[in-house]
ROPA-190786 format. One line per 10 residues: number of its first residue (from 1); their letters; for each residue z, x negated, y of N, C-alpha, C. Coordinates in nm, 4 decimals. Atoms other than C-alpha are relative to their C-alpha. Layout:
NUM	a	Z:X:Y:Z:X:Y:Z:X:Y ~ ...
//
This chain:
1	mierqiklpa	-0.0571:-0.0149:0.1327:-1.2683:-1.5204:-0.4371:-0.0523:-0.1130:-0.0882 ~ 0.0330:0.1091:0.0911:-1.2642:-1.8014:-0.6924:0.0256:0.0475:-0.1420 ~ -0.0114:-0.0447:0.1389:-1.3197:-1.7405:-1.0626:-0.0123:-0.1207:-0.0920 ~ 0.0012:0.1096:0.0969:-1.2414:-1.9797:-1.3495:0.0261:0.0552:-0.1402 ~ -0.0240:-0.0331:0.1399:-1.2455:-1.9580:-1.7291:0.1029:-0.0989:-0.0535 ~ -0.1042:0.0882:0.0532:-0.9305:-2.0933:-1.8968:0.0413:0.0453:-0.1401 ~ -0.0608:-0.0341:0.1283:-0.7530:-2.0992:-2.2314:0.1435:-0.0526:0.0026 ~ -0.1421:0.0353:0.0013:-0.3734:-2.1024:-2.2713:0.0486:0.0039:-0.1454 ~ -0.0273:-0.0013:0.1439:-0.3119:-2.2072:-2.6343:0.1482:0.0008:-0.0403 ~ -0.1406:0.0126:0.0398:0.0664:-2.2646:-2.6285:0.0915:0.0777:0.0948
11	tedvkefvte	-0.1007:-0.0719:-0.0780:0.3759:-2.0827:-2.5048:0.0349:-0.0757:0.1277 ~ -0.0336:0.0815:-0.1180:0.4610:-2.3696:-2.2694:-0.1120:0.0035:0.1032 ~ 0.1138:-0.0083:-0.0924:0.1111:-2.3485:-2.1205:0.0064:0.1292:0.0816 ~ -0.0111:-0.1288:-0.0695:0.1651:-1.9803:-2.0345:0.1117:-0.0070:0.1044 ~ -0.1116:0.0117:-0.0939:0.5017:-2.0540:-1.8730:-0.0390:-0.0841:0.1211 ~ 0.0421:0.0879:-0.1087:0.3540:-2.3373:-1.6677:-0.1031:0.0695:0.0897 ~ 0.1024:-0.0724:-0.0759:0.0552:-2.1231:-1.5631:0.0634:0.1045:0.0915 ~ -0.0645:-0.1055:-0.0795:0.2740:-1.8321:-1.4449:0.0838:-0.0622:0.1125 ~ -0.0795:0.0681:-0.1028:0.5057:-2.0715:-1.2571:-0.0889:-0.0478:0.1144 ~ 0.0921:0.0489:-0.1031:0.2134:-2.2308:-1.0742:-0.0636:0.1154:0.0772
21	asrcdfdidv	0.0600:-0.1161:-0.0664:0.0520:-1.8927:-0.9995:0.0996:0.0642:0.0962 ~ -0.1035:-0.0622:-0.0833:0.3818:-1.7630:-0.8580:0.0216:-0.0743:0.1313 ~ -0.0159:0.0789:-0.1227:0.3809:-2.0410:-0.5983:-0.1055:0.0329:0.1047 ~ 0.1081:-0.0341:-0.0931:0.0618:-1.9047:-0.4413:0.0346:0.1279:0.0750 ~ -0.0325:-0.1163:-0.0826:0.0863:-1.6528:-0.1575:-0.1133:0.1021:0.0050 ~ 0.1095:-0.0961:0.0115:-0.2236:-1.4554:-0.2630:-0.0043:0.0532:-0.1428 ~ 0.0088:-0.0615:0.1321:-0.3121:-1.2346:-0.5585:-0.0854:-0.0836:-0.0943 ~ 0.0742:0.0664:0.1064:-0.4261:-1.3903:-0.8842:0.0026:0.0936:-0.1196 ~ 0.0103:-0.0880:0.1159:-0.5513:-1.1784:-1.1735:-0.0565:-0.0763:-0.1184 ~ 0.0524:0.0549:0.1247:-0.6211:-1.2650:-1.5356:-0.0701:0.1141:-0.0710
31	fynrvvidak	0.0817:-0.1023:0.0641:-0.8950:-1.0732:-1.7171:-0.0361:-0.0398:-0.1420 ~ 0.0608:0.0149:0.1316:-0.9989:-1.0315:-2.0769:-0.0550:0.1384:-0.0367 ~ 0.0673:-0.1286:0.0208:-1.2530:-0.7569:-2.1589:0.0287:0.0896:0.1202 ~ -0.0290:-0.0925:-0.1104:-1.1330:-0.4604:-1.9504:0.1453:-0.0032:0.0446 ~ -0.1424:0.0104:-0.0329:-0.7690:-0.5629:-1.9280:0.0163:-0.0941:0.1197 ~ -0.0283:0.0798:-0.1189:-0.6505:-0.6898:-1.5886:0.1513:-0.0134:0.0116 ~ -0.1436:0.0280:-0.0062:-0.3090:-0.8550:-1.5611:0.0281:-0.0859:0.1234 ~ -0.0469:0.0836:-0.1102:-0.1210:-1.0004:-1.2640:0.0414:-0.1350:-0.0583 ~ -0.0279:0.1337:0.0530:-0.1105:-1.3774:-1.3259:0.1434:-0.0442:0.0256 ~ -0.1378:0.0369:-0.0318:0.2412:-1.3895:-1.1803:0.1002:0.0713:-0.0902
41	silgvfsmdl	-0.0846:-0.0740:0.0929:0.3755:-1.1642:-1.4586:0.0002:-0.0685:-0.1364 ~ -0.0053:0.0731:0.1269:0.4920:-1.3679:-1.7567:-0.0155:0.0949:-0.1192 ~ 0.0152:-0.0959:0.1102:0.5210:-1.0587:-1.9791:-0.1437:0.0494:-0.0091 ~ 0.1387:-0.0434:-0.0008:0.1761:-0.9469:-1.8726:-0.0914:-0.1023:-0.0639 ~ 0.0857:0.1050:0.0555:0.0154:-1.2803:-1.9557:0.0266:-0.0164:-0.1495 ~ -0.0312:0.0105:0.1432:0.1993:-1.3010:-2.2893:-0.0558:0.1183:-0.0794 ~ 0.0511:-0.1177:0.0707:0.0694:-0.9516:-2.3742:-0.1500:-0.0111:-0.0293 ~ 0.1444:0.0171:0.0214:-0.2905:-1.0776:-2.3645:-0.0268:-0.0744:-0.1299 ~ 0.0432:0.0730:0.1186:-0.4829:-1.2164:-2.6604:-0.0267:-0.1443:0.0416 ~ 0.0085:0.1379:-0.0487:-0.4211:-1.5853:-2.5934:-0.0897:-0.0884:-0.0861
51	trvltvkcfg	0.0974:0.0761:0.0780:-0.6668:-1.6937:-2.8623:-0.1371:0.0064:0.0650 ~ 0.1284:-0.0199:-0.0680:-0.9471:-1.5826:-2.6285:-0.0061:-0.0792:0.1306 ~ 0.0211:0.0599:-0.1326:-1.0957:-1.7381:-2.3171:0.0320:0.1072:0.1036 ~ -0.0427:-0.0923:-0.1047:-0.9395:-1.5741:-2.0109:-0.0709:-0.0348:0.1306 ~ 0.0598:0.0198:-0.1315:-1.0953:-1.5286:-1.6683:0.1091:0.0157:0.1058 ~ -0.0981:-0.0027:-0.1089:-0.8767:-1.6089:-1.3680:-0.0755:0.0211:0.1305 ~ 0.0582:-0.0244:-0.1313:-0.9676:-1.4632:-1.0285:0.1083:-0.0196:0.1055 ~ -0.0924:0.0292:-0.1100:-0.7963:-1.6018:-0.7199:-0.0555:0.0633:0.1270 ~ 0.0407:-0.0669:-0.1228:-0.8103:-1.3947:-0.4024:0.0527:-0.0749:0.1218 ~ -0.0430:0.0910:-0.1047:-0.7247:-1.6910:-0.1829:-0.0336:-0.1403:-0.0464
61	rdekflnfln	0.0335:0.1376:0.0375:-0.7506:-2.0681:-0.1911:0.1230:-0.0893:0.0138 ~ -0.1078:0.0977:0.0020:-0.4914:-2.3283:-0.2858:-0.0502:-0.1159:-0.0853 ~ 0.0591:0.1142:0.0713:-0.6280:-2.6713:-0.3788:0.0888:-0.0483:-0.1144 ~ -0.0911:0.0451:0.1057:-0.3174:-2.7616:-0.5793:-0.0128:0.0897:-0.1237 ~ 0.0132:-0.0924:0.1121:-0.3507:-2.4475:-0.7947:-0.1366:-0.0153:-0.0680 ~ 0.1332:0.0185:0.0575:-0.7256:-2.4999:-0.8419:-0.0067:-0.1278:-0.0832 ~ -0.0062:0.1234:0.0785:-0.6637:-2.8569:-0.9566:0.0800:0.0208:-0.1278 ~ -0.0793:-0.0316:0.1186:-0.3977:-2.7248:-1.1937:-0.0840:0.0763:-0.1039 ~ 0.0842:-0.0781:0.0919:-0.6492:-2.4769:-1.3438:-0.0968:-0.0886:-0.0773 ~ 0.0918:0.0912:0.0696:-0.8779:-2.7678:-1.4327:0.0592:-0.0494:-0.1316
71	kyava	-0.0691:0.0440:0.1219:-0.6182:-2.8671:-1.6933:-0.0311:0.0923:-0.1183 ~ 0.0224:-0.0992:0.1048:-0.6910:-2.5468:-1.8889:-0.1425:0.0551:-0.0002 ~ 0.1364:-0.0496:-0.0144:-1.0570:-2.5017:-1.7935:-0.0781:-0.0104:-0.1309 ~ 0.0896:-0.0009:0.1145:-1.3101:-2.4115:-2.0602:-0.1373:-0.0379:0.0526 ~ 0.1317:0.0493:-0.0459:-1.6437:-2.5905:-2.0302:-0.1066:0.1046:0.0009
//
């Protein structure tokens, strides 16, 4: 399992994130506090508080997706 902290400040960022997550053949979850959302659900991701830092957990490995996450990574 791989875990990263990201921030998705704009609507286009959320759309791009969900599109990239949907290309992976393993589960990806997005967490904030106690809320867990499927990263492949655009409505689910939009329902989160996008002003906060989100935690992404990948239950598989895809180098292209991990490189994509670096774009939104929080230091």
